[in-house]
C-alpha positions as CSV (number, residue, x, y, z in Angstrom):
1,M,-20.3,-12.5,33.2
2,K,-17.0,-10.6,33.4
3,N,-17.8,-8.6,30.3
4,K,-21.3,-7.8,31.6
5,I,-19.9,-6.4,34.9
6,R,-17.3,-4.4,32.8
7,N,-20.1,-2.9,30.7
8,I,-22.2,-2.0,33.7
9,N,-19.3,-0.2,35.4
10,A,-18.4,1.6,32.1
11,K,-22.0,2.7,31.7
12,I,-21.9,4.3,35.2
13,I,-18.6,6.0,34.6
14,S,-19.8,7.3,31.2
15,F,-23.0,8.6,32.7
16,L,-20.9,10.6,35.2
17,F,-18.7,12.0,32.5
18,I,-21.8,13.2,30.6
19,L,-23.3,14.6,33.8
20,L,-20.1,16.5,34.5
21,G,-20.3,18.2,31.1
22,L,-17.2,16.6,29.6
23,T,-18.9,15.6,26.4
24,R,-20.6,19.0,26.1
25,R,-17.2,20.7,26.2
26,V,-15.9,18.4,23.4
27,K,-19.0,19.0,21.4
28,K,-18.6,22.8,21.7
29,K,-15.0,22.6,20.4
30,A,-15.9,20.3,17.5
31,L,-18.8,22.6,16.5
32,R,-16.5,25.6,16.4
33,G,-14.2,23.7,14.1
34,D,-11.3,22.7,16.4
35,F,-11.3,19.1,15.0
36,I,-13.3,16.4,13.2
37,L,-14.6,13.4,15.0
38,S,-13.2,10.3,13.3
39,I,-15.1,7.2,14.4
40,Y,-14.9,3.5,13.5
41,F,-16.8,0.3,14.1
42,H,-16.4,-3.4,13.3
43,S,-19.6,-5.3,13.6
44,P,-21.9,-3.0,15.5
45,E,-25.5,-3.8,16.6
46,G,-27.9,-2.0,14.4
47,V,-29.5,-0.3,17.5
48,L,-26.2,1.1,18.6
49,F,-25.0,2.2,15.1
50,E,-28.3,4.0,14.5
51,F,-28.2,5.6,18.0
52,C,-24.7,7.0,17.2
53,I,-25.9,8.5,13.9
54,K,-29.0,10.0,15.6
55,W,-27.0,11.4,18.5
56,L,-24.5,13.1,16.2
57,K,-27.3,14.6,14.0
58,K,-29.2,15.8,17.0
59,H,-26.1,17.6,18.4
60,G,-25.4,19.5,15.2
61,F,-22.7,17.3,13.6
62,H,-22.6,16.7,9.8
63,F,-21.2,13.7,8.1
64,L,-18.2,13.8,5.8
65,S,-17.3,11.4,3.1
66,E,-13.8,10.1,2.2
67,E,-13.8,12.6,-0.7
68,D,-14.5,15.4,1.8
69,I,-11.6,14.4,4.0
70,L,-9.2,14.4,1.1
71,A,-10.5,17.8,-0.1
72,I,-10.1,19.2,3.4
73,A,-6.6,17.8,3.6
74,N,-5.7,19.4,0.2
75,N,-7.3,22.7,1.3
76,S,-9.8,22.5,-1.5
77,I,-12.6,23.1,0.9
78,P,-12.5,24.7,4.4
79,F,-12.0,22.8,7.6
80,P,-15.5,22.1,8.8
81,Q,-17.4,22.9,11.9
82,G,-19.0,19.9,13.5
83,G,-17.5,17.4,11.0
84,V,-17.6,13.6,11.6
85,I,-16.4,10.7,9.5
86,L,-17.6,7.1,10.0
87,T,-15.6,4.1,9.0
88,V,-16.0,0.3,9.4
89,D,-13.3,-2.3,9.4
90,D,-13.3,-5.9,7.9
91,G,-16.6,-6.3,6.1
92,W,-18.7,-8.4,8.5
93,L,-21.8,-10.1,7.3
94,S,-23.9,-8.2,9.8
95,N,-22.8,-4.9,8.2
96,E,-25.4,-5.3,5.5
97,K,-28.3,-4.9,7.9
98,N,-26.6,-3.0,10.8
99,V,-24.5,-0.5,8.9
100,I,-25.2,-0.3,5.2
101,A,-29.0,-0.2,5.4
102,I,-28.9,2.3,8.3
103,A,-26.4,4.5,6.5
104,E,-28.8,4.6,3.5
105,K,-31.8,5.2,5.7
106,H,-30.2,8.3,7.3
107,K,-28.3,9.3,4.1
108,V,-24.8,9.4,5.8
109,P,-21.6,8.4,4.1
110,V,-19.6,5.4,5.5
111,T,-16.4,3.9,4.3
112,I,-16.0,0.1,4.8
113,F,-12.5,-1.4,4.7
114,I,-12.6,-4.9,3.3
115,A,-10.3,-7.8,4.0
116,T,-10.7,-9.6,0.7
117,H,-9.9,-13.3,1.6
118,A,-12.8,-13.3,4.1
119,I,-15.2,-12.1,1.3
120,E,-14.0,-15.0,-0.8
121,E,-13.8,-17.7,1.9
122,G,-16.4,-16.5,4.4
123,N,-14.3,-16.0,7.6
124,Y,-11.5,-14.0,9.2
125,W,-8.6,-15.8,10.9
126,W,-9.1,-14.8,14.5
127,P,-12.6,-16.4,15.0
128,Y,-10.9,-19.7,14.2
129,V,-8.4,-19.1,17.0
130,A,-11.1,-18.0,19.4
131,K,-13.1,-21.2,18.7
132,A,-9.9,-23.3,19.2
133,Q,-9.4,-21.6,22.5
134,E,-13.0,-22.2,23.5
135,L,-12.5,-25.9,22.7
136,R,-9.2,-26.0,24.6
137,M,-7.3,-27.4,21.7
138,G,-3.9,-26.1,22.9
139,F,-3.2,-23.6,20.2
140,P,-1.7,-20.1,20.9
141,S,-4.2,-17.3,21.7
142,I,-5.1,-14.5,19.3
143,A,-2.7,-12.1,21.1
144,E,0.1,-14.6,20.9
145,L,-0.4,-15.1,17.2
146,K,-0.4,-11.4,16.6
147,S,3.1,-11.2,18.0
148,L,4.6,-13.9,15.7
149,P,6.2,-13.5,12.3
150,N,3.5,-13.7,9.8
151,K,4.7,-17.0,8.2
152,E,4.7,-18.7,11.6
153,R,1.2,-17.4,12.3
154,E,-0.1,-18.8,9.0
155,K,1.4,-22.2,9.7
156,I,-0.5,-22.4,13.0
157,L,-3.7,-21.1,11.4
158,T,-3.5,-23.8,8.7
159,K,-3.5,-26.5,11.5
160,I,-6.3,-24.8,13.3
161,K,-8.5,-24.6,10.2
162,T,-8.2,-28.4,9.6
163,Q,-9.8,-28.9,13.0
164,V,-12.3,-26.0,13.4
165,T,-15.3,-25.1,11.2
166,L,-17.3,-21.9,11.3
167,E,-20.4,-20.5,9.8
168,R,-19.9,-17.6,7.4
169,Q,-19.1,-14.3,9.1
170,A,-18.1,-12.0,6.2
171,L,-20.1,-10.2,3.6
172,T,-20.6,-12.2,0.4
173,L,-19.4,-10.8,-2.9
174,K,-23.0,-10.2,-4.0
175,Q,-23.6,-8.2,-0.8
176,L,-20.4,-6.3,-1.4
177,E,-21.4,-5.4,-5.0
178,K,-24.7,-4.2,-3.7
179,A,-23.1,-2.1,-1.1
180,A,-20.7,-0.6,-3.6
181,N,-23.6,0.6,-5.7
182,S,-25.0,2.6,-2.8
183,A,-24.6,6.4,-3.0
184,Y,-23.5,6.4,0.7
185,I,-21.0,3.5,0.9
186,N,-17.3,3.8,-0.1
187,I,-15.2,0.7,-0.2
188,G,-11.6,0.8,1.0
189,A,-8.9,-1.9,1.3
190,H,-7.8,-3.7,4.5
191,T,-5.3,-6.3,3.1
192,V,-6.1,-9.8,1.8
193,Y,-5.6,-12.0,4.9
194,H,-5.7,-9.3,7.6
195,P,-2.2,-10.0,9.0
196,I,-0.2,-7.7,11.3
197,L,1.6,-5.9,8.5
198,T,4.7,-5.1,10.6
199,N,5.1,-8.9,11.2
200,C,5.3,-9.5,7.4
201,E,8.4,-9.7,5.3
202,D,8.7,-6.9,2.7
203,E,7.1,-8.8,-0.2
204,E,4.3,-10.2,2.0
205,A,3.4,-6.7,3.2
206,Y,3.5,-5.2,-0.3
207,L,1.3,-8.0,-1.8
208,E,-1.2,-7.9,1.1
209,I,-1.8,-4.2,0.2
210,K,-1.6,-4.4,-3.5
211,E,-3.6,-7.6,-4.0
212,S,-6.4,-6.4,-1.8
213,K,-6.7,-3.2,-3.8
214,D,-6.5,-5.0,-7.1
215,Q,-9.1,-7.6,-6.1
216,I,-11.6,-5.0,-4.9
217,E,-11.1,-2.9,-8.1
218,S,-11.6,-6.0,-10.2
219,W,-14.7,-7.1,-8.3
220,L,-16.5,-3.8,-8.2
221,N,-15.1,-1.9,-11.2
222,I,-14.1,1.0,-9.0
223,K,-10.9,2.8,-7.9
224,V,-9.7,2.1,-4.4
225,H,-7.7,4.9,-2.8
226,S,-8.3,4.5,1.0
227,F,-6.8,1.9,3.4
228,A,-7.0,0.9,7.0
229,Y,-4.1,-0.9,8.8
230,P,-5.2,-4.2,10.4
231,N,-4.9,-3.9,14.1
232,G,-3.6,-0.4,13.5
233,D,0.0,-1.6,13.0
234,Y,2.2,0.1,10.4
235,S,5.6,1.5,9.8
236,K,7.3,3.8,7.3
237,R,7.5,0.8,5.0
238,E,3.7,0.4,4.8
239,I,3.3,4.1,4.2
240,E,5.8,4.0,1.3
241,Y,3.9,1.0,-0.2
242,L,0.6,2.9,0.0
243,K,2.1,5.8,-1.8
244,Q,3.6,3.6,-4.5
245,L,0.2,1.9,-5.0
246,D,-1.7,5.1,-5.5
247,F,-3.6,5.2,-2.1
248,F,-4.5,8.7,-1.0
249,S,-5.2,8.1,2.7
250,A,-4.9,5.5,5.4
251,Y,-6.4,5.1,8.8
252,T,-4.8,3.9,12.1
253,T,-6.4,2.8,15.4
254,E,-4.8,5.7,17.2
255,S,-7.4,7.3,19.5
256,N,-7.3,11.0,18.7
257,Y,-9.1,13.8,17.1
258,L,-8.7,14.6,13.4
259,T,-7.2,18.0,13.3
260,R,-5.7,20.3,10.7
261,E,-2.3,19.1,11.9
262,S,-3.1,15.4,11.8
263,L,-4.5,15.7,8.2
264,K,-1.0,16.6,7.1
265,K,-0.1,13.0,7.9
266,I,-2.7,11.6,5.5
267,Y,-1.5,8.0,5.9
268,Q,-1.7,8.1,9.7
269,L,-5.3,9.3,10.3
270,P,-6.6,8.6,13.9
271,R,-9.9,7.1,14.8
272,F,-12.0,6.5,17.9
273,C,-13.3,3.0,18.2
274,I,-16.9,2.1,19.1
275,Y,-16.9,-1.5,20.4
276,E,-19.8,-4.0,20.1
277,G,-22.1,-4.5,23.1
278,I,-21.3,-1.2,24.9
279,S,-23.9,1.1,26.4
280,K,-25.2,4.2,24.6
281,Q,-23.6,6.3,27.3
282,E,-20.2,4.8,26.7
283,A,-20.7,5.2,22.9
284,I,-21.2,8.9,23.4
285,C,-18.0,9.2,25.5
286,R,-16.1,7.1,23.0
287,M,-17.4,9.1,20.0
288,T,-16.3,12.4,21.6
289,G,-13.0,11.0,22.8
290,I,-13.7,11.5,26.5
291,W,-13.4,7.8,27.3
292,Q,-10.0,7.5,25.6
293,Q,-8.7,10.5,27.5
294,F,-9.2,8.6,30.8
295,F,-8.7,5.0,29.7
296,K,-6.0,5.0,27.0
297,G,-5.8,1.7,25.1
298,S,-9.2,0.5,26.3
């Protein structure tokens, strides 16, 4: 009920932003080449994901691949007018129908960042915690676990997993292989277990990045050069590891436009998040960065 009320209020606010012409001003700047819209999802509803693509196409935007972003950053091709890049984090089971199939239908490039353990075992760690909270089992919350040193978090998770079972929520390896064969899907790395990297010890953080890359390359017989930080958390240490491991780019969860200046920091690329269950009006405001200008961190 609380979330429903929040979404209704957000829809009204977003409608007013659009009515006042705020999104139109952003669109004008993007279409003259001031910046690229960098947008990411997790497990979007198909209707919402397709709406976002159609809205962007209708308003004159064109879709960039990860290769395009690197070429722009290296000055191999000009900075585009009306450019947009779409990325998706984690590799949720619903992505096959709601992201991959729709990207192929509309012929738009999408990069999906994969947490490899979930592909192997079927689930991410935080839904176990959410279920334990729902059952009032007395374990720490997701937010509390995100603040702990990684080894402490893993010990608690091990206990939770002995008491909670879940249906599969991640793509299967077969589905991932099919996605990787698409002309429109690029696969990037997102660690093995999706920890908060800054809570990991040096060796843990390094192996989370390295083994995720190695596993994806082994599974799919491709080269993986792009990365997304789980929860958006990173430090100079993680950037150095990415360089050592031959990654060419990395994405944060910082809500900002992708400008000529920000492309100089190729391991700290910003993105605007489109959450599940929001209205089309709010999605427009989030894609264009208007929502984040007024409601930072939400």
